[in-house]
ChimeraX commands (.cxc) that place a marker at each C-alpha (Angstrom):
marker #1 position 94.97,100.30,86.59 radius 0.5
marker #1 position 95.02,98.47,89.65 radius 0.5
marker #1 position 92.69,99.31,92.19 radius 0.5
marker #1 position 92.86,98.42,95.70 radius 0.5
marker #1 position 88.74,97.62,97.83 radius 0.5
marker #1 position 88.84,99.33,101.08 radius 0.5
marker #1 position 84.95,99.03,103.13 radius 0.5
marker #1 position 84.22,97.91,106.44 radius 0.5
marker #1 position 85.27,93.56,107.59 radius 0.5
marker #1 position 84.90,93.88,111.46 radius 0.5
marker #1 position 82.16,92.68,113.15 radius 0.5
marker #1 position 80.46,92.38,109.35 radius 0.5
marker #1 position 78.25,89.44,108.53 radius 0.5
marker #1 position 79.30,87.72,104.70 radius 0.5
marker #1 position 81.74,91.21,104.08 radius 0.5
marker #1 position 83.29,88.66,102.18 radius 0.5
marker #1 position 80.61,88.65,99.95 radius 0.5
marker #1 position 80.92,92.79,98.99 radius 0.5
marker #1 position 83.92,92.86,98.55 radius 0.5
marker #1 position 84.40,89.39,95.99 radius 0.5
marker #1 position 81.03,91.35,94.59 radius 0.5
marker #1 position 83.31,94.54,93.80 radius 0.5
marker #1 position 85.91,92.77,92.40 radius 0.5
marker #1 position 83.69,91.19,89.73 radius 0.5
marker #1 position 82.41,94.36,88.80 radius 0.5
marker #1 position 85.95,96.07,88.74 radius 0.5
marker #1 position 87.97,93.07,86.60 radius 0.5
marker #1 position 84.12,93.27,84.40 radius 0.5
marker #1 position 85.50,96.76,83.33 radius 0.5
marker #1 position 88.89,95.50,83.13 radius 0.5
marker #1 position 90.98,96.49,86.15 radius 0.5
marker #1 position 93.30,94.67,87.75 radius 0.5
marker #1 position 91.77,94.09,91.79 radius 0.5
marker #1 position 93.43,94.01,95.49 radius 0.5
marker #1 position 91.27,92.44,97.38 radius 0.5
marker #1 position 92.06,92.03,101.18 radius 0.5
marker #1 position 89.91,89.10,101.47 radius 0.5
marker #1 position 92.23,87.26,98.99 radius 0.5
marker #1 position 95.50,88.68,99.37 radius 0.5
marker #1 position 95.48,88.44,103.56 radius 0.5
marker #1 position 95.14,84.78,103.59 radius 0.5
marker #1 position 98.90,83.97,103.55 radius 0.5
marker #1 position 98.78,86.24,106.69 radius 0.5
marker #1 position 96.03,84.52,108.48 radius 0.5
marker #1 position 97.64,80.78,107.25 radius 0.5
marker #1 position 101.25,82.30,108.60 radius 0.5
marker #1 position 100.21,83.47,111.84 radius 0.5
marker #1 position 97.78,80.48,112.73 radius 0.5
marker #1 position 100.72,77.84,111.50 radius 0.5
marker #1 position 103.09,79.82,113.50 radius 0.5
marker #1 position 101.82,81.17,116.24 radius 0.5
marker #1 position 98.92,79.59,117.05 radius 0.5
marker #1 position 96.60,83.06,116.72 radius 0.5
marker #1 position 95.05,85.28,114.57 radius 0.5
marker #1 position 96.75,88.06,113.17 radius 0.5
marker #1 position 96.25,91.69,114.90 radius 0.5
marker #1 position 94.43,94.32,113.83 radius 0.5
marker #1 position 98.19,95.80,113.23 radius 0.5
marker #1 position 98.89,93.24,110.96 radius 0.5
marker #1 position 96.19,93.00,108.81 radius 0.5
marker #1 position 96.57,96.95,108.46 radius 0.5
marker #1 position 100.37,96.71,107.85 radius 0.5
marker #1 position 99.03,94.10,104.73 radius 0.5
marker #1 position 96.76,96.09,103.41 radius 0.5
marker #1 position 98.97,99.54,103.58 radius 0.5
marker #1 position 101.56,97.72,101.71 radius 0.5
marker #1 position 98.61,96.76,98.77 radius 0.5
marker #1 position 97.40,99.76,99.03 radius 0.5
marker #1 position 100.99,101.54,97.65 radius 0.5
marker #1 position 100.26,99.13,94.81 radius 0.5
marker #1 position 97.83,100.38,93.48 radius 0.5
marker #1 position 96.69,103.25,91.43 radius 0.5
marker #1 position 93.15,104.24,93.12 radius 0.5
marker #1 position 90.57,102.28,95.43 radius 0.5
marker #1 position 87.23,102.11,94.97 radius 0.5
marker #1 position 85.21,102.20,99.09 radius 0.5
marker #1 position 82.61,99.80,99.40 radius 0.5
marker #1 position 78.80,100.69,101.41 radius 0.5
marker #1 position 79.88,101.82,104.76 radius 0.5
marker #1 position 83.45,102.09,104.41 radius 0.5
marker #1 position 82.97,105.60,106.86 radius 0.5
marker #1 position 82.41,102.95,109.54 radius 0.5
marker #1 position 85.55,101.81,109.51 radius 0.5
marker #1 position 88.33,102.96,110.94 radius 0.5
marker #1 position 90.31,101.01,108.70 radius 0.5
marker #1 position 88.75,101.95,105.80 radius 0.5
marker #1 position 88.62,105.91,106.65 radius 0.5
marker #1 position 92.35,105.34,107.51 radius 0.5
marker #1 position 93.33,103.64,103.98 radius 0.5
marker #1 position 90.65,106.17,101.82 radius 0.5
marker #1 position 92.89,109.36,103.69 radius 0.5
marker #1 position 95.59,107.39,103.25 radius 0.5
marker #1 position 94.76,107.33,98.83 radius 0.5
marker #1 position 93.74,110.87,99.14 radius 0.5
marker #1 position 97.12,111.95,100.23 radius 0.5
marker #1 position 99.08,110.19,97.65 radius 0.5
marker #1 position 96.92,111.34,95.13 radius 0.5
marker #1 position 95.27,108.14,93.98 radius 0.5
marker #1 position 92.40,108.18,91.98 radius 0.5
marker #1 position 89.17,107.34,93.76 radius 0.5
marker #1 position 86.95,104.72,92.02 radius 0.5
marker #1 position 83.15,104.78,92.54 radius 0.5
marker #1 position 80.62,102.05,91.66 radius 0.5
marker #1 position 77.51,102.38,91.19 radius 0.5
marker #1 position 75.39,99.46,90.04 radius 0.5
marker #1 position 76.54,99.07,86.12 radius 0.5
marker #1 position 78.16,102.59,86.28 radius 0.5
marker #1 position 81.34,103.40,87.38 radius 0.5
marker #1 position 82.84,106.93,87.87 radius 0.5
marker #1 position 86.12,107.77,88.46 radius 0.5
marker link #1:1,2 radius 0.2
marker link #1:2,3 radius 0.2
marker link #1:3,4 radius 0.2
marker link #1:4,5 radius 0.2
marker link #1:5,6 radius 0.2
marker link #1:6,7 radius 0.2
marker link #1:7,8 radius 0.2
marker link #1:8,9 radius 0.2
marker link #1:9,10 radius 0.2
marker link #1:10,11 radius 0.2
marker link #1:11,12 radius 0.2
marker link #1:12,13 radius 0.2
marker link #1:13,14 radius 0.2
marker link #1:14,15 radius 0.2
marker link #1:15,16 radius 0.2
marker link #1:16,17 radius 0.2
marker link #1:17,18 radius 0.2
marker link #1:18,19 radius 0.2
marker link #1:19,20 radius 0.2
marker link #1:20,21 radius 0.2
marker link #1:21,22 radius 0.2
marker link #1:22,23 radius 0.2
marker link #1:23,24 radius 0.2
marker link #1:24,25 radius 0.2
marker link #1:25,26 radius 0.2
marker link #1:26,27 radius 0.2
marker link #1:27,28 radius 0.2
marker link #1:28,29 radius 0.2
marker link #1:29,30 radius 0.2
marker link #1:30,31 radius 0.2
marker link #1:31,32 radius 0.2
marker link #1:32,33 radius 0.2
marker link #1:33,34 radius 0.2
marker link #1:34,35 radius 0.2
marker link #1:35,36 radius 0.2
marker link #1:36,37 radius 0.2
marker link #1:37,38 radius 0.2
marker link #1:38,39 radius 0.2
marker link #1:39,40 radius 0.2
marker link #1:40,41 radius 0.2
marker link #1:41,42 radius 0.2
marker link #1:42,43 radius 0.2
marker link #1:43,44 radius 0.2
marker link #1:44,45 radius 0.2
marker link #1:45,46 radius 0.2
marker link #1:46,47 radius 0.2
marker link #1:47,48 radius 0.2
marker link #1:48,49 radius 0.2
marker link #1:49,50 radius 0.2
marker link #1:50,51 radius 0.2
marker link #1:51,52 radius 0.2
marker link #1:52,53 radius 0.2
marker link #1:53,54 radius 0.2
marker link #1:54,55 radius 0.2
marker link #1:55,56 radius 0.2
marker link #1:56,57 radius 0.2
marker link #1:57,58 radius 0.2
marker link #1:58,59 radius 0.2
marker link #1:59,60 radius 0.2
marker link #1:60,61 radius 0.2
marker link #1:61,62 radius 0.2
marker link #1:62,63 radius 0.2
marker link #1:63,64 radius 0.2
marker link #1:64,65 radius 0.2
marker link #1:65,66 radius 0.2
marker link #1:66,67 radius 0.2
marker link #1:67,68 radius 0.2
marker link #1:68,69 radius 0.2
marker link #1:69,70 radius 0.2
marker link #1:70,71 radius 0.2
marker link #1:71,72 radius 0.2
marker link #1:72,73 radius 0.2
marker link #1:73,74 radius 0.2
marker link #1:74,75 radius 0.2
marker link #1:75,76 radius 0.2
marker link #1:76,77 radius 0.2
marker link #1:77,78 radius 0.2
marker link #1:78,79 radius 0.2
marker link #1:79,80 radius 0.2
marker link #1:80,81 radius 0.2
marker link #1:81,82 radius 0.2
marker link #1:82,83 radius 0.2
marker link #1:83,84 radius 0.2
marker link #1:84,85 radius 0.2
marker link #1:85,86 radius 0.2
marker link #1:86,87 radius 0.2
marker link #1:87,88 radius 0.2
marker link #1:88,89 radius 0.2
marker link #1:89,90 radius 0.2
marker link #1:90,91 radius 0.2
marker link #1:91,92 radius 0.2
marker link #1:92,93 radius 0.2
marker link #1:93,94 radius 0.2
marker link #1:94,95 radius 0.2
marker link #1:95,96 radius 0.2
marker link #1:96,97 radius 0.2
marker link #1:97,98 radius 0.2
marker link #1:98,99 radius 0.2
marker link #1:99,100 radius 0.2
marker link #1:100,101 radius 0.2
marker link #1:101,102 radius 0.2
marker link #1:102,103 radius 0.2
marker link #1:103,104 radius 0.2
marker link #1:104,105 radius 0.2
marker link #1:105,106 radius 0.2
marker link #1:106,107 radius 0.2
marker link #1:107,108 radius 0.2
marker link #1:108,109 radius 0.2
marker link #1:109,110 radius 0.2
view
């Protein structure tokens, strides 16, 4: 089962830490993981190289939604409700019948 990690990024200090920690936890439970911190790097490099700018919100979301389509489930990070993008990802996952995997400490729930 492949799990997409969703959570707040914009205006969040050290957001990478939360994503990589969740990735490590999910992998330890046997899941394949889609981590936006990782899979958005090629987008950032391409846009910087070709257009000398940062990717737009829409460009990030397009890549993220495409990755979410490829996943069987989604795992929401703390405070995801405060993120417009995470709310979109959550609602899309629910609408498509994807499982939501909650991780609390060393326990996980499907």
